[in-house]
C-alpha positions as CSV (number, residue, x, y, z in Angstrom):
1,M,-26.1,0.1,-1.0
2,S,-28.0,1.8,1.9
3,E,-26.8,5.2,2.9
4,I,-24.2,5.4,5.6
5,K,-25.2,7.9,8.2
6,T,-22.9,7.5,11.2
7,F,-19.2,7.2,11.8
8,E,-19.6,3.7,13.3
9,E,-21.6,2.5,10.2
10,F,-18.9,3.8,7.9
11,R,-16.1,1.9,9.7
12,K,-18.2,-1.3,9.9
13,K,-19.0,-1.2,6.2
14,L,-15.3,-0.5,5.3
15,Y,-14.3,-3.6,7.3
16,E,-16.5,-5.7,5.0
17,F,-14.1,-5.0,2.2
18,I,-10.8,-4.8,4.1
19,P,-10.6,-6.5,7.5
20,E,-10.1,-4.4,10.5
21,K,-6.7,-6.0,11.3
22,Y,-5.1,-4.2,8.4
23,F,-5.8,-0.8,9.9
24,V,-4.6,0.9,13.1
25,D,-6.3,3.1,15.7
26,D,-3.1,4.3,17.2
27,L,-0.7,5.8,14.7
28,T,2.3,4.9,16.9
29,E,1.6,1.2,16.1
30,N,4.0,-0.4,13.7
31,K,2.7,-3.8,13.0
32,I,2.7,-6.6,10.4
33,G,0.1,-6.1,7.7
34,A,0.0,-4.3,4.3
35,I,-2.6,-3.2,1.8
36,K,-1.8,-3.3,-1.9
37,I,-3.9,-1.1,-4.2
38,A,-3.8,-2.1,-7.9
39,L,-4.9,0.6,-10.3
40,L,-5.2,1.1,-14.1
41,R,-4.4,4.6,-15.0
42,K,-5.7,5.4,-18.5
43,T,-5.0,8.6,-20.5
44,I,-8.0,10.4,-21.8
45,N,-6.2,13.4,-23.0
46,P,-2.5,14.0,-24.1
47,F,-0.1,13.6,-21.2
48,I,3.4,15.2,-21.0
49,D,5.9,12.9,-19.2
50,R,9.2,14.6,-19.4
51,S,12.4,15.1,-17.3
52,T,15.4,17.3,-18.2
53,D,14.7,17.1,-22.0
54,S,11.9,19.5,-22.7
55,E,11.2,17.8,-26.1
56,E,11.2,14.1,-25.1
57,T,9.2,11.8,-22.9
58,I,10.8,9.5,-20.3
59,T,11.2,6.0,-21.6
60,F,12.7,2.7,-20.4
61,K,14.0,-0.2,-22.6
62,I,12.1,-3.0,-21.1
63,D,13.4,-5.7,-23.5
64,D,15.0,-6.1,-26.9
65,K,11.7,-5.2,-28.7
66,R,10.1,-2.5,-26.6
67,E,11.0,0.9,-25.2
68,V,8.1,1.8,-23.0
69,I,6.9,5.0,-21.3
70,E,8.2,5.3,-17.8
71,V,6.4,7.5,-15.3
72,P,8.2,8.3,-12.0
73,A,6.2,7.8,-8.9
74,R,6.3,11.5,-8.0
75,K,4.5,12.5,-11.2
76,F,1.4,10.8,-9.7
77,K,2.0,11.2,-6.0
78,S,2.7,14.9,-6.1
79,K,-0.7,15.7,-7.7
80,E,-2.6,13.4,-5.4
81,K,-0.8,14.9,-2.4
82,L,-1.6,18.4,-3.6
83,L,-5.3,17.5,-3.9
84,G,-5.2,16.0,-0.5
85,L,-3.9,19.3,0.9
86,K,-6.8,21.1,-0.8
87,I,-9.3,18.7,0.8
88,C,-7.8,19.2,4.2
89,R,-8.1,23.0,3.8
90,E,-11.7,22.5,2.9
91,F,-12.4,20.9,6.3
92,G,-10.1,23.2,8.3
93,V,-7.7,20.5,9.4
94,V,-4.5,22.0,8.2
95,D,-2.7,25.2,9.2
96,K,-3.8,28.1,6.9
97,S,-0.2,29.1,6.2
98,L,0.9,25.6,5.1
99,K,1.8,25.5,1.4
100,Y,2.6,22.5,-0.7
101,N,6.2,21.4,-0.1
102,M,6.7,24.5,2.1
103,V,6.5,23.4,5.7
104,E,8.0,26.1,7.8
105,D,7.1,24.9,11.3
106,K,6.9,21.4,12.8
107,A,3.5,22.2,14.2
108,H,2.2,22.4,10.6
109,L,2.9,18.7,10.2
110,S,-0.2,18.1,12.3
111,N,-2.6,17.3,9.5
112,P,-4.0,14.2,7.8
113,N,-2.3,14.8,4.5
114,S,1.3,15.0,5.9
115,I,0.8,11.7,7.7
116,V,-0.5,9.9,4.6
117,F,2.0,11.3,2.0
118,G,4.9,12.3,4.2
119,D,6.3,15.8,4.8
120,S,9.3,17.5,6.4
121,V,10.1,21.0,7.6
122,T,11.7,22.8,4.7
123,K,12.5,26.3,6.1
124,A,16.2,27.0,6.0
125,G,17.8,27.4,9.4
126,A,14.8,25.9,11.2
127,S,15.8,25.0,14.8
128,E,14.3,21.6,14.5
129,S,14.3,19.6,11.3
130,V,11.5,17.1,11.5
131,G,10.2,14.7,8.8
132,L,7.3,12.3,8.6
133,P,7.7,9.2,6.3
134,S,5.1,8.5,3.7
135,R,2.6,5.8,4.6
136,A,1.5,5.5,1.0
137,I,4.3,4.0,-1.1
138,Y,4.0,4.7,-4.8
139,D,5.6,2.5,-7.5
140,W,6.8,3.8,-10.8
141,G,4.5,3.3,-13.8
142,Y,5.2,1.6,-17.2
143,S,3.2,1.5,-20.3
144,I,2.4,-1.8,-22.1
145,R,3.1,-0.7,-25.6
146,D,6.3,0.8,-27.1
147,F,6.5,4.5,-26.8
148,E,6.6,5.0,-30.5
149,E,3.1,3.6,-30.8
150,I,1.6,5.8,-28.1
151,T,3.4,9.2,-28.4
152,Q,3.4,12.0,-30.9
153,K,5.8,15.0,-31.2
154,L,4.1,18.3,-32.1
155,Q,5.6,21.7,-32.9
156,H,4.2,24.8,-31.2
157,N,4.9,28.4,-31.4
158,A,4.7,31.3,-29.0
159,L,2.3,33.8,-30.5
160,S,2.4,37.6,-30.1
161,E,-0.4,39.5,-28.5
162,E,-2.0,39.8,-32.0
163,G,-2.1,36.0,-32.3
164,T,0.6,35.8,-35.0
165,M,4.3,35.1,-35.3
166,Y,4.9,38.6,-36.6
167,E,7.1,40.9,-34.5
168,G,6.0,44.5,-35.0
169,K,9.2,46.1,-33.5
170,T,11.5,44.3,-36.0
171,G,9.2,43.8,-38.9
172,E,10.2,40.1,-38.9
173,L,8.7,36.8,-38.0
174,R,9.5,35.5,-34.5
175,Q,11.5,32.3,-34.2
176,S,9.9,31.1,-30.9
177,L,9.2,27.5,-32.0
178,F,9.4,24.5,-29.7
179,R,8.5,20.8,-29.9
180,T,6.8,18.6,-27.3
181,R,6.3,14.9,-27.3
182,Y,2.8,13.9,-25.9
183,V,1.6,10.5,-24.6
184,L,-1.6,9.9,-26.5
185,P,-5.0,9.1,-25.2
186,N,-5.9,5.4,-24.6
187,T,-2.5,4.6,-23.1
188,F,-2.7,2.1,-20.2
189,I,-0.4,2.3,-17.2
190,P,-0.8,-0.4,-14.5
191,F,0.0,1.2,-11.2
192,F,0.4,0.0,-7.5
193,I,0.4,1.8,-4.2
194,S,1.3,0.0,-0.9
195,V,-0.2,1.1,2.4
196,D,0.5,0.2,6.0
197,N,-0.3,1.5,9.5
198,L,-3.1,3.9,8.5
199,T,-6.4,4.4,10.3
200,P,-9.6,3.8,8.3
201,E,-10.2,7.5,8.0
202,L,-6.7,8.2,6.7
203,F,-7.0,5.4,4.2
204,T,-10.2,6.9,3.0
205,H,-8.4,10.3,2.5
206,L,-5.9,8.5,0.3
207,V,-8.6,6.9,-1.8
208,F,-10.3,10.3,-2.2
209,T,-7.2,11.7,-3.7
210,I,-6.7,8.8,-6.2
211,M,-10.4,8.8,-7.2
212,Y,-10.8,12.6,-7.7
213,E,-7.5,13.7,-9.2
214,K,-7.6,13.7,-13.0
215,R,-4.7,15.9,-14.1
216,Y,-1.1,14.8,-14.2
217,G,2.2,15.6,-15.8
218,A,3.7,18.9,-17.2
219,Q,1.6,21.9,-18.3
220,T,-1.3,21.0,-16.0
221,T,-2.1,24.7,-15.7
222,T,-2.8,24.7,-19.4
223,D,-4.2,21.2,-20.3
224,G,-7.4,19.6,-19.0
225,A,-8.1,16.4,-17.2
226,N,-5.9,13.7,-18.8
227,F,-6.3,10.5,-16.7
228,N,-8.9,8.2,-15.4
229,N,-7.9,6.1,-12.4
230,D,-9.7,2.7,-12.1
231,F,-9.4,0.6,-9.0
232,V,-8.8,-3.0,-10.2
233,A,-8.0,-4.9,-7.1
234,I,-7.0,-4.5,-3.4
235,G,-4.9,-7.2,-1.8
236,F,-4.0,-7.4,1.9
237,G,-1.8,-9.7,3.9
238,D,0.9,-9.9,6.5
239,F,3.5,-8.9,4.0
240,E,3.5,-6.8,0.8
241,Q,3.7,-9.1,-2.3
242,P,6.2,-8.4,-5.2
243,I,4.0,-7.1,-7.9
244,N,4.4,-3.8,-9.7
245,S,3.8,-2.0,-13.0
246,F,7.2,-3.1,-14.4
247,I,6.3,-6.8,-13.9
248,I,2.9,-6.4,-15.7
249,S,4.6,-4.7,-18.6
250,K,7.6,-7.0,-18.8
251,E,5.5,-10.2,-18.8
252,W,2.9,-9.0,-21.2
253,D,1.7,-11.4,-23.8
254,F,0.7,-9.5,-27.0
255,I,-1.2,-12.4,-28.5
256,N,-4.6,-11.1,-27.3
257,G,-3.8,-7.5,-27.9
258,V,-3.7,-4.5,-25.6
259,T,-7.2,-3.5,-24.5
260,E,-8.4,-2.0,-21.3
261,Q,-10.1,-5.2,-20.2
262,N,-7.1,-7.3,-21.1
263,V,-4.8,-5.1,-18.9
264,K,-7.3,-5.4,-16.0
265,N,-7.4,-9.1,-16.5
266,A,-3.6,-9.3,-16.3
267,I,-3.5,-7.3,-13.1
268,N,-6.3,-9.4,-11.6
269,L,-4.5,-12.6,-12.5
270,K,-1.3,-11.6,-10.9
271,M,-3.0,-10.2,-7.8
272,S,-5.0,-13.3,-7.4
273,A,-1.9,-15.5,-7.5
274,L,-0.2,-13.4,-4.9
275,Y,-3.2,-12.7,-2.6
276,P,-5.3,-15.9,-3.2
277,K,-7.3,-15.6,0.0
278,S,-7.2,-11.9,0.8
279,L,-8.2,-10.0,-2.3
280,I,-11.1,-7.9,-3.6
281,N,-11.3,-7.1,-7.2
282,D,-13.7,-6.1,-10.0
283,N,-14.4,-9.8,-10.8
284,D,-16.6,-10.1,-7.8
285,A,-17.9,-6.4,-7.9
286,K,-16.5,-5.7,-4.4
287,I,-14.3,-3.0,-5.8
288,R,-17.3,-1.2,-7.3
289,D,-19.2,-1.5,-4.0
290,L,-16.2,-0.1,-2.1
291,I,-16.0,2.9,-4.6
292,T,-19.8,3.4,-4.0
293,L,-19.2,3.5,-0.3
294,I,-16.4,6.1,-0.7
295,N,-18.5,8.2,-3.0
296,Q,-21.4,8.1,-0.6
297,T,-19.0,9.2,2.2
298,W,-17.8,12.2,0.1
299,T,-21.4,13.4,-0.5
300,N,-22.3,13.2,3.2
301,K,-20.8,16.4,4.4
302,E,-21.7,15.9,8.0
303,L,-20.1,12.5,8.1
304,L,-17.1,13.8,6.1
305,K,-16.5,16.6,8.6
306,K,-16.4,14.1,11.5
307,L,-14.1,11.9,9.5
308,Y,-11.6,14.7,9.0
309,I,-11.9,16.0,12.6
310,K,-11.2,12.4,13.8
311,S,-8.2,12.1,11.5
312,S,-6.8,15.5,12.7
313,E,-7.2,14.5,16.3
314,D,-5.4,11.2,15.7
315,V,-2.5,12.9,14.0
316,K,-2.1,15.5,16.7
317,T,-2.1,12.7,19.4
318,Y,0.6,10.8,17.4
319,L,2.9,13.9,17.1
320,Q,2.5,14.5,20.8
321,Q,3.4,10.9,21.6
322,M,6.4,11.1,19.3
323,K,7.5,14.3,21.1
324,I,7.3,16.4,17.9
325,L,4.5,18.5,19.5
326,S,4.1,19.4,23.1
327,K,0.8,18.6,24.8
């Protein structure tokens, strides 16, 4: 693929993969048309997927034979939204005082990340409570295999400064033991994100966050990268079609086994049935070409700066039109 050098070339190339009609230029538009992104999220390191029980993972009994791993949408969305905020800081298109989930002024909503992922003023007693709905809708994720096959519970201890369990003050061994259940590497989680009414530049921002975020779940300040996110297919049409991770897991046929390629094939088969004339996937290499385009855009810092400035201007105009900001 030849190098993209101008803003116009970028848009023209993107429209070769996803037609222009599925994007907007004016963020006040609310029109028919949706984009469905199909991913395969694959663990490459242990992943902690827990809720109120610190020792157990979140599961769902999908049928009489299987209790699968269930990953709430926010466990993926929150990390990708946080990366998106960091990217916006890099290009100076977000207020310096804005922190993740701490929006203290409605003017701070004027940034590309808040439009894509949604945000609201969180400061207690704020004179005007304003919220922006997310334009990227995340489904929940479900594993294919039973949780007993893909998890392991390990016991840990909290060591003293000397690196032992010995407590010098009491002359006894400390009892600070705890157990954690980990989702093991090579676990496959089909995943879907629905998008509507985004500009090409804001859509690209979303794709950046999915491509480049690699760390999810609890203890991310301790553990390394634990996921690869592969784009399997992108469908587009007048209306969003009913496909999600639950359906892929629920309808799984175990005859051919659970391999990465088999899971991708199952996603492609379902997406092809629901988006027969409006789909790009890894069967025709278009997904790989799209990812190449996005990667090229990221490495072209001059083009990237223009992309984020354009996104910032679009968001500011939208907030002014919605009377959230004054002109």
